[in-house]
C-alpha positions as a Python dict, from the first residue, in 0.01 Angstrom:
ca = {
    (1, 'M'): (0, 0, 0),
    (2, 'K'): (90, 387, -120),
    (3, 'K'): (155, 624, 197),
    (4, 'G'): (-86, 913, 188),
    (5, 'L'): (-32, 1283, 159),
    (6, 'L'): (31, 1510, 416),
    (7, 'I'): (-169, 1822, 306),
    (8, 'I'): (-65, 2141, 544),
    (9, 'L'): (-391, 2395, 468),
    (10, 'S'): (-327, 2718, 659),
    (11, 'G'): (-381, 3053, 634),
    (12, 'P'): (-489, 3397, 841),
    (13, 'S'): (-759, 3369, 1088),
    (14, 'G'): (-1089, 3442, 903),
    (15, 'V'): (-1012, 3367, 582),
    (16, 'G'): (-1213, 3053, 593),
    (17, 'K'): (-991, 2723, 635),
    (18, 'G'): (-1236, 2535, 789),
    (19, 'T'): (-1508, 2614, 546),
    (20, 'I'): (-1270, 2507, 264),
    (21, 'R'): (-1131, 2226, 456),
    (22, 'K'): (-1478, 2063, 541),
    (23, 'K'): (-1589, 2130, 148),
    (24, 'V'): (-1275, 1971, 50),
    (25, 'M'): (-1322, 1657, 227),
    (26, 'E'): (-1659, 1595, 85),
    (27, 'N'): (-1487, 1464, -205),
    (28, 'T'): (-1462, 1082, -162),
    (29, 'D'): (-1203, 1038, -415),
    (30, 'L'): (-948, 1217, -246),
    (31, 'N'): (-953, 945, 27),
    (32, 'L'): (-890, 1220, 296),
    (33, 'A'): (-851, 1235, 694),
    (34, 'Y'): (-852, 1507, 900),
    (35, 'S'): (-593, 1503, 1165),
    (36, 'I'): (-707, 1532, 1543),
    (37, 'S'): (-497, 1760, 1735),
    (38, 'M'): (-404, 1724, 2107),
    (39, 'T'): (-448, 1984, 2353),
    (40, 'T'): (-429, 2076, 2706),
    (41, 'R'): (-728, 2252, 2726),
    (42, 'L'): (-1074, 2072, 2893),
    (43, 'P'): (-1309, 1955, 2655),
    (44, 'R'): (-1626, 2173, 2584),
    (45, 'K'): (-1979, 2057, 2603),
    (46, 'G'): (-2014, 1803, 2341),
    (47, 'E'): (-1680, 1746, 2248),
    (48, 'I'): (-1533, 1373, 2234),
    (49, 'N'): (-1216, 1290, 2339),
    (50, 'G'): (-1043, 1110, 1997),
    (51, 'V'): (-1333, 1284, 1815),
    (52, 'D'): (-1285, 1643, 1844),
    (53, 'Y'): (-929, 1664, 2007),
    (54, 'F'): (-700, 1420, 2216),
    (55, 'F'): (-742, 1573, 2556),
    (56, 'V'): (-425, 1540, 2753),
    (57, 'T'): (-265, 1681, 3072),
    (58, 'K'): (-35, 1934, 3081),
    (59, 'D'): (243, 1664, 3186),
    (60, 'E'): (126, 1428, 2911),
    (61, 'F'): (169, 1685, 2643),
    (62, 'E'): (521, 1806, 2780),
    (63, 'N'): (629, 1433, 2769),
    (64, 'N'): (527, 1441, 2369),
    (65, 'V'): (713, 1740, 2311),
    (66, 'S'): (1023, 1610, 2522),
    (67, 'K'): (995, 1270, 2315),
    (68, 'G'): (955, 1415, 1960),
    (69, 'K'): (585, 1277, 1921),
    (70, 'L'): (458, 1589, 1796),
    (71, 'L'): (478, 1706, 1424),
    (72, 'E'): (416, 2070, 1572),
    (73, 'Y'): (264, 2242, 1874),
    (74, 'A'): (224, 2614, 2002),
    (75, 'K'): (54, 2736, 2312),
    (76, 'F'): (-201, 2953, 2301),
    (77, 'C'): (-411, 3118, 2597),
    (78, 'E'): (-231, 2925, 2863),
    (79, 'N'): (-305, 2585, 2672),
    (80, 'Y'): (-110, 2348, 2424),
    (81, 'Y'): (-229, 2232, 2121),
    (82, 'G'): (-8, 1983, 1903),
    (83, 'T'): (-43, 1756, 1604),
    (84, 'P'): (57, 1394, 1738),
    (85, 'L'): (297, 1247, 1478),
    (86, 'D'): (233, 855, 1541),
    (87, 'Y'): (-146, 948, 1475),
    (88, 'V'): (-79, 1130, 1150),
    (89, 'E'): (165, 824, 1029),
    (90, 'S'): (-74, 583, 1082),
    (91, 'L'): (-337, 700, 883),
    (92, 'R'): (-80, 802, 607),
    (93, 'N'): (35, 427, 636),
    (94, 'D'): (-315, 311, 569),
    (95, 'G'): (-343, 520, 255),
    (96, 'K'): (-525, 815, 380),
    (97, 'N'): (-411, 1169, 275),
    (98, 'V'): (-436, 1381, 590),
    (99, 'I'): (-532, 1703, 613),
    (100, 'L'): (-368, 1951, 855),
    (101, 'E'): (-538, 2250, 933),
    (102, 'I'): (-308, 2463, 1132),
    (103, 'E'): (-184, 2815, 1204),
    (104, 'T'): (126, 2961, 1019),
    (105, 'R'): (375, 2901, 1300),
    (106, 'G'): (268, 2545, 1314),
    (107, 'A'): (291, 2468, 958),
    (108, 'R'): (665, 2629, 943),
    (109, 'Q'): (750, 2386, 1216),
    (110, 'V'): (570, 2081, 977),
    (111, 'M'): (769, 2210, 696),
    (112, 'A'): (1079, 2208, 857),
    (113, 'K'): (1028, 1849, 927),
    (114, 'C'): (885, 1725, 626),
    (115, 'I'): (1136, 1728, 301),
    (116, 'S'): (961, 1452, 67),
    (117, 'K'): (723, 1444, -223),
    (118, 'D'): (422, 1318, 8),
    (119, 'E'): (402, 1664, 155),
    (120, 'I'): (197, 1977, 13),
    (121, 'S'): (142, 2305, 188),
    (122, 'V'): (-158, 2541, 54),
    (123, 'F'): (-172, 2894, 196),
    (124, 'L'): (-531, 3038, 170),
    (125, 'V'): (-585, 3407, 119),
    (126, 'P'): (-842, 3634, 121),
    (127, 'P'): (-878, 3869, -165),
    (128, 'S'): (-782, 4151, 54),
    (129, 'I'): (-712, 4249, 364),
    (130, 'E'): (-1033, 4481, 344),
    (131, 'E'): (-1247, 4178, 226),
    (132, 'L'): (-1099, 3981, 527),
    (133, 'E'): (-1190, 4254, 773),
    (134, 'R'): (-1525, 4239, 613),
    (135, 'R'): (-1570, 3877, 678),
    (136, 'I'): (-1438, 3929, 1035),
    (137, 'R'): (-1656, 4195, 1081),
    (138, 'G'): (-1947, 3996, 944),
    (139, 'R'): (-1941, 3728, 1221),
    (140, 'N'): (-2052, 4008, 1489),
    (141, 'T'): (-1852, 3795, 1747),
    (142, 'E'): (-1569, 3979, 1841),
    (143, 'S'): (-1512, 4306, 2001),
    (144, 'E'): (-1309, 4594, 1818),
    (145, 'D'): (-973, 4521, 1990),
    (146, 'I'): (-1029, 4170, 1900),
    (147, 'I'): (-1098, 4247, 1502),
    (148, 'Q'): (-790, 4492, 1513),
    (149, 'E'): (-563, 4194, 1658),
    (150, 'R'): (-673, 3959, 1436),
    (151, 'L'): (-628, 4194, 1159),
    (152, 'A'): (-240, 4283, 1262),
    (153, 'K'): (-189, 3872, 1282),
    (154, 'A'): (-345, 3831, 923),
    (155, 'R'): (-115, 4081, 826),
    (156, 'H'): (187, 3926, 976),
    (157, 'E'): (107, 3566, 856),
    (158, 'M'): (49, 3703, 505),
    (159, 'I'): (449, 3716, 511),
    (160, 'H'): (478, 3362, 526),
    (161, 'K'): (250, 3274, 225),
    (162, 'D'): (573, 3241, -23),
    (163, 'L'): (720, 2958, 209),
    (164, 'Y'): (409, 2733, 108),
    (165, 'D'): (399, 2535, -199),
    (166, 'Y'): (53, 2693, -343),
    (167, 'I'): (-113, 3003, -252),
    (168, 'V'): (-482, 2988, -298),
    (169, 'V'): (-691, 3307, -304),
    (170, 'N'): (-1070, 3259, -129),
    (171, 'N'): (-1307, 3450, -338),
    (172, 'T'): (-1569, 3207, -300),
    (173, 'P'): (-1532, 2901, -124),
    (174, 'E'): (-1633, 2699, -418),
    (175, 'E'): (-1342, 2822, -616),
    (176, 'A'): (-1080, 2774, -304),
    (177, 'C'): (-1239, 2432, -276),
    (178, 'N'): (-1207, 2317, -678),
    (179, 'E'): (-876, 2461, -658),
    (180, 'I'): (-714, 2264, -366),
    (181, 'I'): (-906, 1932, -482),
    (182, 'K'): (-729, 2039, -852),
    (183, 'I'): (-377, 2045, -668),
    (184, 'I'): (-434, 1733, -420),
    (185, 'K'): (-558, 1537, -741),
    (186, 'D'): (-227, 1617, -938),
    (187, 'H'): (-36, 1545, -650),
    (188, 'L'): (-211, 1194, -637),
    (189, 'N'): (-172, 1119, -1030),
}
C-alpha cells in the first residue's frame, strides 16, 4: 500500500481554512483523513476525546514534546496544542492522505521536518486584507480589540506565504476548494 500524502493547510485567522477543509474532505476520491490535535485544555461540552482532540495533561504533553512525538506544537492561552506524529504516520501508512489545518508557526515546524515528495503545503489567502476584515467583522463574534489583533496577526502571517508549495486565494469557498482538490489530485497521480 502506498503511503498517503501529508497536506498542510494554513493561512491567517478568518480566511476560511475550516470551511475549505470540510468542503475538500467531502471529496471521497481523495481518501482524506483529518489530523486530530492533542491539547492540554479541558474538553468543551460535547467534545469527545479521540474525535475532537486528544485531551492530555500538561505532563503528558510535555513528555510527548521531550520524546519528539509531535510534528508541531504551540502554546496558546496557557494550553498546549500539537500534532501527534504517531497518529499522523499511522493514518498515512494506512494509505490515507492526511490534512493538517494549522497556523503558520506550526506549519513552519512541520515543513522543517518534512522533506519528501509525500508532503505538500497550501497557504490560503484572502482576496485582500480589506475582505478579510469584512469577513471577520461579519461574524459579529469579537470585540474591536480582538478584530485588530486578528488583522495584525494576519498581516504578519501573510509574510510567510512564500514558504508554501501553493498559494490559493479564497475568493469563494467553491473556487478555493476546487483548486485545492486539483492540487491534491495532481500529487496523487
